N, CA and C atoms as a LAMMPS dump frame, in Angstrom:
ITEM: TIMESTEP
0
ITEM: NUMBER OF ATOMS
258
ITEM: BOX BOUNDS ff ff ff
-5.0000000000000000e+02 5.0000000000000000e+02
-5.0000000000000000e+02 5.0000000000000000e+02
-5.0000000000000000e+02 5.0000000000000000e+02
ITEM: ATOMS id mol type element x y z
1 1 1 N -257.849 -83.677 -438.875
2 1 2 C -256.388 -82.903 -439.002
3 1 3 C -257.47 -81.758 -438.17
4 2 1 N -256.854 -80.904 -437.303
5 2 2 C -257.321 -80.018 -436.635
6 2 3 C -256.938 -78.427 -437.469
7 3 1 N -257.506 -77.746 -437.384
8 3 2 C -257.557 -76.273 -437.942
9 3 3 C -256.108 -75.886 -437.635
10 4 1 N -255.551 -76.077 -436.391
11 4 2 C -253.987 -75.649 -436.242
12 4 3 C -253.168 -75.994 -436.948
13 5 1 N -253.614 -77.507 -436.551
14 5 2 C -252.553 -78.44 -437.395
15 5 3 C -252.611 -78.172 -439.472
16 6 1 N -253.707 -77.745 -439.672
17 6 2 C -253.878 -77.529 -441.151
18 6 3 C -253.083 -76.036 -441.611
19 7 1 N -252.953 -74.907 -440.574
20 7 2 C -252.703 -73.939 -440.497
21 7 3 C -251.221 -74.006 -440.727
22 8 1 N -250.528 -74.939 -439.479
23 8 2 C -248.928 -75.034 -440.041
24 8 3 C -248.537 -75.705 -441.031
25 9 1 N -249.275 -76.596 -441.596
26 9 2 C -249.462 -77.219 -442.807
27 9 3 C -248.875 -76.035 -443.69
28 10 1 N -250.247 -75.418 -443.884
29 10 2 C -250.126 -74.479 -445.017
30 10 3 C -249.191 -73.308 -444.914
31 11 1 N -248.518 -72.9 -443.991
32 11 2 C -247.399 -71.887 -443.833
33 11 3 C -246.117 -72.827 -444.145
34 12 1 N -245.895 -74.003 -444.006
35 12 2 C -245.308 -74.916 -444.469
36 12 3 C -245.342 -74.648 -445.868
37 13 1 N -245.85 -75.121 -446.719
38 13 2 C -246.403 -75.402 -447.634
39 13 3 C -245.682 -73.771 -448.755
40 14 1 N -246.445 -72.841 -448.09
41 14 2 C -246.284 -71.284 -448.567
42 14 3 C -244.805 -70.911 -448.668
43 15 1 N -244.198 -71.365 -447.185
44 15 2 C -243.034 -70.984 -447.574
45 15 3 C -241.963 -72.007 -448.574
46 16 1 N -242.766 -73.381 -448.898
47 16 2 C -241.763 -74.2 -450.025
48 16 3 C -241.975 -73.385 -451.315
49 17 1 N -243.008 -72.86 -451.577
50 17 2 C -243.377 -72.234 -452.389
51 17 3 C -242.684 -71.259 -452.867
52 18 1 N -242.354 -70.186 -452.059
53 18 2 C -241.833 -69.138 -451.985
54 18 3 C -240.118 -69.359 -452.216
55 19 1 N -239.66 -70.248 -451.585
56 19 2 C -238.22 -71.053 -451.992
57 19 3 C -238.116 -71.077 -453.398
58 20 1 N -238.996 -72.197 -454.021
59 20 2 C -239.155 -72.5 -454.94
60 20 3 C -238.987 -71.198 -455.981
61 21 1 N -239.937 -70.122 -455.824
62 21 2 C -240.801 -69.018 -456.545
63 21 3 C -239.076 -68.206 -456.767
64 22 1 N -237.833 -68.249 -455.321
65 22 2 C -236.821 -67.501 -455.51
66 22 3 C -235.906 -67.818 -456.35
67 23 1 N -235.716 -69.338 -456.636
68 23 2 C -234.74 -69.966 -457.166
69 23 3 C -235.257 -69.945 -458.668
70 24 1 N -236.556 -69.808 -459.139
71 24 2 C -236.999 -69.285 -460.35
72 24 3 C -236.567 -67.977 -460.45
73 25 1 N -236.939 -67.44 -459.884
74 25 2 C -236.232 -65.706 -459.98
75 25 3 C -234.955 -65.52 -460.088
76 26 1 N -234.214 -66.358 -459.792
77 26 2 C -232.742 -65.931 -459.47
78 26 3 C -232.225 -66.846 -461.071
79 27 1 N -232.91 -67.929 -461.536
80 27 2 C -232.751 -68.168 -462.976
81 27 3 C -233.227 -67.318 -464.125
82 28 1 N -234.326 -66.618 -463.846
83 28 2 C -234.924 -65.97 -464.614
84 28 3 C -234.232 -64.416 -464.753
85 29 1 N -233.437 -64.274 -463.91
86 29 2 C -232.821 -62.576 -463.594
87 29 3 C -231.55 -63.08 -464.217
88 30 1 N -230.848 -64.144 -464.113
89 30 2 C -229.709 -64.25 -464.698
90 30 3 C -229.877 -64.302 -466.473
91 31 1 N -230.889 -65.168 -466.776
92 31 2 C -231.026 -65.24 -468.132
93 31 3 C -231.441 -64.118 -468.942
94 32 1 N -232.113 -62.708 -468.202
95 32 2 C -232.501 -61.111 -468.34
96 32 3 C -231.059 -60.704 -468.489
97 33 1 N -230.349 -60.804 -467.409
98 33 2 C -228.821 -59.745 -467.624
99 33 3 C -228.227 -60.577 -468.528
100 34 1 N -228.022 -61.731 -468.673
101 34 2 C -226.684 -62.391 -469.581
102 34 3 C -227.279 -62.105 -471.23
103 35 1 N -228.43 -61.859 -471.42
104 35 2 C -228.906 -62.047 -472.958
105 35 3 C -228.518 -60.964 -473.487
106 36 1 N -227.783 -60.025 -473.183
107 36 2 C -227.276 -58.444 -473.898
108 36 3 C -228.45 -57.659 -473.996
109 37 1 N -229.524 -57.633 -473.211
110 37 2 C -230.544 -56.65 -473.456
111 37 3 C -230.157 -55.182 -473.188
112 38 1 N -231.135 -54.35 -473.551
113 38 2 C -230.557 -52.538 -473.509
114 38 3 C -230.538 -53.023 -472.085
115 39 1 N -229.708 -52.186 -471.667
116 39 2 C -229.337 -52.146 -469.766
117 39 3 C -230.18 -50.918 -469.192
118 40 1 N -230.837 -50.229 -470.164
119 40 2 C -231.541 -48.78 -470.076
120 40 3 C -233.102 -49.48 -469.794
121 41 1 N -233.508 -50.505 -470.092
122 41 2 C -234.658 -50.975 -470.275
123 41 3 C -234.704 -51.868 -469.157
124 42 1 N -233.936 -52.219 -468.558
125 42 2 C -233.913 -53.688 -467.664
126 42 3 C -234.398 -52.989 -466.166
127 43 1 N -234.795 -53.765 -465.129
128 43 2 C -235.326 -53.205 -463.741
129 43 3 C -233.929 -53.283 -463.284
130 44 1 N -234.074 -52.497 -462.129
131 44 2 C -232.798 -52.171 -461.648
132 44 3 C -232.291 -53.234 -460.294
133 45 1 N -233.395 -53.86 -459.607
134 45 2 C -233.18 -54.758 -458.776
135 45 3 C -234.275 -55.915 -458.97
136 46 1 N -233.633 -57.314 -458.286
137 46 2 C -234.281 -58.464 -458.719
138 46 3 C -235.952 -58.041 -458.042
139 47 1 N -236.209 -57.264 -457.101
140 47 2 C -237.574 -57.424 -456.511
141 47 3 C -238.503 -56.452 -457.441
142 48 1 N -237.746 -55.353 -457.929
143 48 2 C -238.565 -54.824 -459.108
144 48 3 C -238.716 -55.651 -460.325
145 49 1 N -237.852 -56.66 -460.698
146 49 2 C -237.952 -57.387 -461.663
147 49 3 C -239.002 -58.864 -461.409
148 50 1 N -239.23 -59.15 -460.263
149 50 2 C -240.25 -60.378 -459.712
150 50 3 C -240.294 -60.257 -458.221
151 51 1 N -241.268 -59.349 -457.704
152 51 2 C -241.71 -59.37 -456.29
153 51 3 C -242.092 -60.503 -455.515
154 52 1 N -241.472 -61.052 -454.488
155 52 2 C -241.546 -62.208 -453.837
156 52 3 C -241.672 -61.938 -452.297
157 53 1 N -242.919 -62.603 -452.037
158 53 2 C -242.693 -62.196 -450.635
159 53 3 C -244.1 -61.096 -450.127
160 54 1 N -243.791 -60.321 -449.48
161 54 2 C -244.568 -59.363 -448.914
162 54 3 C -244.53 -57.837 -449.899
163 55 1 N -245.825 -57.87 -450.149
164 55 2 C -246.168 -56.731 -450.839
165 55 3 C -246.534 -55.307 -450.255
166 56 1 N -245.936 -54.257 -450.737
167 56 2 C -245.876 -52.774 -449.718
168 56 3 C -247.407 -52.146 -450.54
169 57 1 N -247.733 -51.691 -449.547
170 57 2 C -249.076 -50.852 -450.048
171 57 3 C -248.562 -49.401 -450.133
172 58 1 N -249.12 -48.948 -450.804
173 58 2 C -249.247 -47.631 -451.667
174 58 3 C -249.869 -46.863 -450.747
175 59 1 N -249.257 -45.84 -450.076
176 59 2 C -249.98 -44.42 -449.146
177 59 3 C -250.277 -43.46 -450
178 60 1 N -251.313 -42.858 -450.381
179 60 2 C -252.36 -41.81 -450.883
180 60 3 C -252.317 -40.885 -449.76
181 61 1 N -251.639 -39.855 -449.78
182 61 2 C -251.665 -38.935 -449.089
183 61 3 C -252.975 -37.886 -449.424
184 62 1 N -252.837 -37.408 -448.407
185 62 2 C -254.69 -35.962 -448.667
186 62 3 C -253.83 -34.935 -449.602
187 63 1 N -252.618 -34.829 -450.168
188 63 2 C -252.662 -33.746 -451.248
189 63 3 C -252.814 -34.587 -452.717
190 64 1 N -252.62 -35.525 -452.871
191 64 2 C -252.924 -36.9 -453.884
192 64 3 C -254.401 -37.083 -454.322
193 65 1 N -254.838 -36.897 -452.807
194 65 2 C -256.429 -37.161 -452.905
195 65 3 C -256.83 -35.851 -453.488
196 66 1 N -256.552 -34.875 -452.652
197 66 2 C -257.222 -33.275 -453.367
198 66 3 C -257.106 -33.355 -454.801
199 67 1 N -255.919 -33.512 -455.216
200 67 2 C -255.429 -33.653 -456.642
201 67 3 C -256.643 -34.349 -457.527
202 68 1 N -256.925 -35.372 -457.318
203 68 2 C -257.775 -36.519 -458.024
204 68 3 C -258.932 -35.789 -457.764
205 69 1 N -259.402 -35.648 -456.879
206 69 2 C -260.913 -35.072 -456.39
207 69 3 C -261.185 -33.498 -457.465
208 70 1 N -260.169 -33.129 -457.719
209 70 2 C -260.149 -31.445 -458.392
210 70 3 C -260.053 -31.983 -459.94
211 71 1 N -259.169 -32.969 -460.224
212 71 2 C -259.372 -33.474 -461.782
213 71 3 C -260.802 -34.139 -462.368
214 72 1 N -261.125 -35.079 -461.357
215 72 2 C -262.635 -35.47 -461.477
216 72 3 C -263.595 -34.596 -461.437
217 73 1 N -263.736 -33.553 -460.744
218 73 2 C -264.457 -33.003 -460.785
219 73 3 C -264.575 -31.618 -462.174
220 74 1 N -262.976 -31.386 -462.7
221 74 2 C -262.907 -30.688 -463.715
222 74 3 C -263.466 -31.34 -465.051
223 75 1 N -263.342 -32.716 -464.787
224 75 2 C -263.535 -33.697 -466.009
225 75 3 C -265.416 -33.775 -466.255
226 76 1 N -265.754 -33.936 -464.814
227 76 2 C -267.281 -34.086 -464.647
228 76 3 C -268.157 -32.621 -465.37
229 77 1 N -267.122 -31.62 -464.685
230 77 2 C -267.618 -30.226 -465.427
231 77 3 C -267.767 -30.05 -467.006
232 78 1 N -266.626 -30.445 -467.631
233 78 2 C -266.376 -30.695 -469.156
234 78 3 C -267.335 -31.331 -469.499
235 79 1 N -267.483 -32.492 -469.338
236 79 2 C -268.577 -33.273 -469.626
237 79 3 C -269.748 -32.876 -469.521
238 80 1 N -270.263 -32.155 -468.493
239 80 2 C -271.647 -32.013 -468.424
240 80 3 C -271.962 -30.813 -469.576
241 81 1 N -270.624 -29.811 -469.613
242 81 2 C -270.863 -28.835 -470.78
243 81 3 C -271.276 -29.385 -472.077
244 82 1 N -270.261 -30.325 -472.659
245 82 2 C -270.448 -30.923 -473.678
246 82 3 C -271.659 -31.623 -474.141
247 83 1 N -272.363 -32.214 -473.236
248 83 2 C -273.787 -32.891 -473.405
249 83 3 C -274.731 -31.608 -473.152
250 84 1 N -274.404 -30.433 -472.673
251 84 2 C -275.443 -29.38 -472.736
252 84 3 C -275.456 -28.681 -474.276
253 85 1 N -274.096 -28.803 -474.911
254 85 2 C -274.134 -28.03 -476.079
255 85 3 C -274.945 -29.129 -477.222
256 86 1 N -274.88 -30.398 -476.94
257 86 2 C -275.336 -31.141 -477.842
258 86 3 C -276.777 -31.256 -477.932
């Protein structure tokens, strides 16, 4: 079997597995919704309940990075002060 043939078969296998996962998600979603659970604690969509397929990457903007860096610096300063007191 060539590499190209293997890739084609692997792609087909992954599609079959994804279809089976979708079926299982449908059954699990129906069981969750129909079980008279607290609706405030339920996920809003099936994708939030059980994501299948492409995953979305979280983009961290520069403001978030700066805030995390500032919090880390403050933590390390406080930690250093506590060590110097001992």
